[in-house]
C-alpha positions as CSV (number, residue, x, y, z in Angstrom):
1,M,0.0,0.0,0.1
2,R,2.9,2.5,0.8
3,Q,4.5,1.5,-2.4
4,L,1.1,2.4,-4.4
5,F,0.7,5.5,-2.5
6,L,4.3,6.7,-3.3
7,Q,3.8,5.6,-7.2
8,L,0.4,7.6,-7.3
9,S,2.0,10.7,-5.6
10,I,4.9,10.6,-8.1
11,F,2.2,10.2,-10.8
12,L,0.4,13.4,-9.9
13,S,3.4,15.2,-9.2
14,I,4.7,14.7,-12.7
15,N,1.5,15.5,-14.4
16,L,0.8,18.5,-12.2
17,F,4.3,19.9,-13.0
18,A,3.9,19.0,-16.7
19,Y,0.8,21.2,-17.0
20,T,1.6,24.9,-17.6
21,D,-0.8,27.8,-19.2
22,S,1.4,30.6,-19.3
23,D,-1.1,33.2,-20.4
24,F,-4.1,31.6,-18.3
25,D,-6.5,31.2,-20.8
26,G,-7.2,27.5,-20.0
27,V,-5.3,26.0,-22.9
28,V,-2.3,24.1,-22.1
29,D,0.9,25.6,-23.6
30,S,1.8,22.6,-25.6
31,V,-1.3,22.9,-27.7
32,D,-1.9,26.8,-27.3
33,R,-1.3,28.2,-31.0
34,C,-1.7,31.8,-29.8
35,P,0.5,32.5,-26.5
36,N,0.2,35.5,-24.4
37,T,-3.5,36.0,-25.2
38,P,-4.8,39.0,-23.1
39,F,-6.9,38.3,-19.9
40,S,-9.7,40.2,-21.8
41,E,-9.8,37.9,-24.5
42,L,-12.2,34.8,-24.9
43,V,-10.4,31.9,-26.8
44,D,-11.1,28.6,-28.8
45,I,-9.6,25.3,-27.9
46,S,-6.3,26.3,-29.7
47,G,-6.3,29.3,-27.6
48,C,-6.7,31.9,-30.0
49,T,-9.2,34.7,-29.7
50,T,-12.6,34.5,-30.5
51,K,-14.1,37.6,-28.9
52,S,-12.7,40.5,-26.8
53,L,-14.3,41.4,-23.5
54,I,-13.3,45.0,-23.9
55,S,-15.7,46.8,-26.0
56,P,-14.1,48.6,-29.1
57,H,-17.0,51.3,-28.5
58,H,-15.6,54.3,-26.4
59,Y,-16.8,57.8,-25.5
60,D,-15.5,60.8,-24.1
61,I,-17.0,64.1,-23.1
62,I,-15.0,67.4,-22.5
63,V,-15.8,70.6,-20.9
64,G,-13.6,73.6,-20.9
65,A,-13.2,77.4,-20.4
66,S,-11.0,79.9,-22.4
67,Y,-9.6,83.6,-22.3
68,S,-8.5,85.5,-25.3
69,D,-7.6,89.5,-25.6
70,S,-7.1,91.3,-29.0
71,D,-7.2,94.7,-30.2
72,Y,-7.4,94.1,-34.1
73,Q,-11.2,94.3,-34.8
74,T,-11.7,97.7,-32.6
75,L,-9.6,100.5,-31.4
76,N,-9.9,99.2,-27.8
77,Q,-8.8,96.1,-26.0
78,T,-11.3,93.5,-26.3
79,D,-11.3,90.4,-23.8
80,T,-13.5,87.4,-24.5
81,L,-14.5,84.4,-22.1
82,S,-15.9,81.1,-23.7
83,S,-17.0,77.8,-22.5
84,T,-17.0,74.7,-24.6
85,I,-18.5,71.3,-24.5
86,Q,-17.2,68.6,-26.9
87,V,-18.7,65.0,-27.3
88,D,-16.6,62.2,-29.2
89,Y,-17.3,58.6,-30.2
90,Y,-14.5,55.8,-30.9
91,Y,-14.7,52.8,-32.7
92,K,-11.6,51.0,-33.2
93,N,-9.8,53.7,-35.4
94,F,-12.8,55.5,-36.6
95,S,-14.4,58.5,-34.6
96,L,-17.0,61.1,-34.2
97,Q,-17.0,64.8,-32.7
98,A,-19.6,67.2,-32.1
99,S,-18.5,70.5,-30.2
100,T,-20.0,74.0,-29.6
101,S,-19.1,77.2,-27.3
102,Y,-20.5,80.1,-26.0
103,F,-18.6,83.4,-25.8
104,N,-19.0,86.7,-23.9
105,T,-16.9,89.7,-25.5
106,S,-16.5,93.0,-23.8
107,G,-14.5,96.1,-24.4
108,D,-14.6,100.0,-23.9
109,E,-16.9,100.5,-26.9
110,F,-18.0,97.1,-27.9
111,S,-19.8,94.0,-26.2
112,D,-21.2,90.9,-28.1
113,N,-22.3,87.1,-26.7
114,G,-23.8,84.0,-28.2
115,F,-22.7,80.6,-29.9
116,Y,-19.7,80.4,-32.2
117,D,-20.3,78.1,-35.0
118,S,-20.9,74.5,-34.0
119,Y,-18.7,71.7,-35.5
120,L,-19.9,68.2,-36.6
121,G,-17.1,65.9,-37.9
122,T,-15.6,62.4,-38.6
123,S,-12.1,61.0,-38.7
124,Y,-10.3,57.9,-39.5
125,Q,-6.8,56.9,-38.2
126,F,-4.3,54.5,-39.7
127,K,-0.7,53.6,-39.5
128,P,1.3,52.8,-42.7
129,L,4.2,52.2,-40.5
130,D,4.5,51.5,-36.5
131,S,6.0,54.8,-35.9
132,L,3.8,57.0,-38.3
133,T,0.3,58.0,-37.7
134,L,-2.1,59.5,-40.1
135,R,-5.6,60.9,-39.6
136,V,-8.0,62.0,-42.3
137,G,-10.9,64.1,-41.2
138,A,-14.0,65.8,-42.8
139,G,-16.7,67.9,-40.9
140,V,-19.0,70.9,-41.1
141,L,-19.4,74.1,-39.5
142,L,-23.0,75.0,-38.8
143,P,-24.0,78.4,-38.6
144,T,-24.9,79.0,-35.0
145,Y,-22.8,82.3,-34.8
146,E,-25.1,84.9,-35.3
147,T,-23.6,88.2,-36.5
148,S,-24.4,91.2,-38.9
149,L,-21.8,90.1,-41.4
150,N,-24.0,87.3,-43.0
151,N,-22.2,84.2,-41.4
152,N,-25.4,82.3,-42.5
153,N,-24.5,79.3,-44.5
154,T,-23.0,76.1,-43.6
155,D,-19.1,75.6,-44.2
156,Y,-17.2,72.5,-45.0
157,V,-13.8,71.3,-43.4
158,G,-11.3,68.8,-44.7
159,S,-8.0,67.9,-42.8
160,L,-5.0,65.7,-42.7
161,N,-2.9,65.3,-39.8
162,L,0.3,63.2,-39.1
163,S,2.6,62.5,-36.2
164,Y,6.0,60.4,-36.1
165,N,7.1,59.1,-32.9
166,L,10.8,58.6,-32.2
167,D,11.1,57.0,-28.5
168,D,9.8,59.6,-26.3
169,V,9.6,62.6,-28.8
170,S,6.7,63.0,-31.6
171,L,6.9,65.2,-34.6
172,F,3.7,66.2,-36.1
173,G,1.9,68.5,-38.6
174,G,-1.6,69.3,-40.0
175,Y,-3.4,70.7,-42.8
176,S,-7.0,71.8,-43.2
177,Y,-9.2,73.7,-45.8
178,T,-12.3,75.3,-45.1
179,V,-15.0,75.8,-47.8
180,I,-16.7,79.2,-46.7
181,N,-20.2,79.5,-48.1
182,D,-21.3,83.0,-46.4
183,D,-22.8,85.4,-48.6
184,D,-20.6,88.6,-49.2
185,V,-22.3,91.8,-47.6
186,V,-22.1,95.5,-47.9
187,L,-22.0,97.6,-44.9
188,T,-23.0,101.4,-44.9
189,D,-23.5,104.0,-42.3
190,G,-24.6,106.4,-44.6
191,V,-21.1,108.2,-45.2
192,T,-19.0,105.1,-46.0
193,T,-19.5,101.9,-47.8
194,T,-17.8,98.6,-46.9
195,E,-17.9,95.5,-48.8
196,I,-17.0,92.2,-46.8
197,V,-15.9,89.5,-49.4
198,Y,-15.6,85.8,-47.9
199,E,-13.0,83.3,-49.2
200,D,-12.0,79.9,-48.6
201,S,-9.4,79.3,-45.8
202,V,-6.3,77.3,-45.5
203,A,-4.5,76.3,-42.2
204,Y,-1.3,74.5,-41.5
205,S,0.5,73.8,-38.3
206,A,4.0,71.8,-37.4
207,G,5.4,71.2,-34.1
208,V,7.4,68.8,-31.5
209,G,6.3,67.0,-28.4
210,Y,7.6,65.2,-25.5
211,Y,6.1,62.4,-23.2
212,F,7.7,63.1,-20.0
213,T,5.9,60.1,-18.4
214,S,2.9,57.7,-19.6
215,T,0.5,60.3,-18.2
216,I,2.2,63.6,-19.1
217,Y,2.7,65.0,-22.6
218,V,3.8,68.5,-23.7
219,S,4.0,70.2,-27.2
220,G,5.0,73.1,-29.0
221,S,3.7,74.3,-32.6
222,Y,3.8,77.1,-34.9
223,N,0.3,77.8,-36.6
224,V,-0.9,79.7,-39.7
225,S,-4.4,80.1,-41.0
226,S,-5.5,82.4,-43.7
227,S,-8.4,84.6,-42.9
228,I,-12.0,83.9,-44.1
229,Y,-12.1,87.7,-45.0
230,S,-10.7,88.9,-48.2
231,G,-7.8,91.4,-47.9
232,I,-6.6,90.4,-44.3
233,E,-3.3,88.9,-43.6
234,D,-2.7,85.5,-42.4
235,I,-3.3,84.8,-38.8
236,Q,-0.2,83.3,-37.2
237,T,0.3,81.9,-33.5
238,A,3.0,80.0,-31.7
239,S,1.2,77.8,-29.1
240,V,2.3,75.3,-26.3
241,Y,0.0,72.3,-25.2
242,G,-0.1,70.0,-22.2
243,Y,-2.1,66.8,-21.7
244,Y,-2.4,65.0,-18.2
245,S,-4.1,61.6,-17.6
246,I,-5.2,61.9,-13.9
247,D,-6.3,58.2,-13.9
248,R,-7.8,55.7,-16.6
249,N,-10.8,57.9,-17.0
250,W,-10.1,61.5,-16.2
251,F,-7.8,63.7,-18.4
252,S,-7.1,67.4,-18.6
253,T,-5.4,69.9,-21.1
254,L,-4.0,73.1,-20.8
255,S,-2.9,75.3,-24.0
256,Y,-1.7,78.7,-24.7
257,A,-1.1,80.8,-27.8
258,K,0.4,83.8,-28.5
259,G,-0.4,85.9,-31.6
260,I,2.4,86.6,-33.9
261,S,0.6,88.6,-36.5
262,D,-1.6,91.5,-36.1
263,S,-4.2,89.6,-37.3
264,A,-4.2,87.1,-34.3
265,S,-5.6,87.5,-30.6
266,K,-2.9,88.9,-28.6
267,N,-3.0,86.1,-26.0
268,Y,-5.0,82.7,-25.8
269,L,-5.5,80.4,-22.8
270,S,-8.0,77.4,-22.3
271,L,-8.1,74.6,-19.8
272,R,-10.3,71.5,-20.4
273,L,-11.4,68.4,-18.3
274,G,-12.5,65.4,-20.0
275,Y,-14.0,62.1,-19.1
276,F,-13.1,58.7,-21.2
277,F,-15.3,55.8,-21.0
């Protein structure tokens, strides 16, 4: 009996130590055709993924506030405060975006408030190389911005952005083209007459960023955009952007832009808080 028990113990020990499942998917390594399967995957009898337990559908909602000061439209200093809300939907490499903002502008001789144009858009991201990411986008600017300048039609936007990563450094650039459909308008005060002529707008930017940690990213960029008003010089700014991941759901961004051209706002500061789920 003692000998039988000893043989049985040795047999069980050999078989227990012989069974290994390194990725804990329930399939022994010796027949697992897909090793290192993530915990979030359901597998077949060969250990290969049949379904992910992590949904490919994700969303975020972002709220923010910004301040800008300028003196290019009127002779006096003008300050603008605005609040923004943005909602995004993500499915794998595809995304949808909707955003709108409300502003309040005040100066010694001028004040105004209301909604800026609202944006609805979509984009698709793909990686031709491991270190290179391209994103193509298209959207519409809905005329929720009411002014006396006939900003009354829907505009269309197309964009292309790319980024190239070198370890913790990222090089990026962007280009966008906006088709302006607003009607030209003639303004008169009884003495002088001014014609406002609209034209399509082109914008591009280039910059460099650095990942200090897995949760902190900072970048700087140079940005140029042509005005939608004919005869106005290009809008040029230099900007700094920071991203901080608070936890797996919450994140925040901080951005500052300095106007380089007379047509740009002198200073622009924005703080946003988002929730990803």
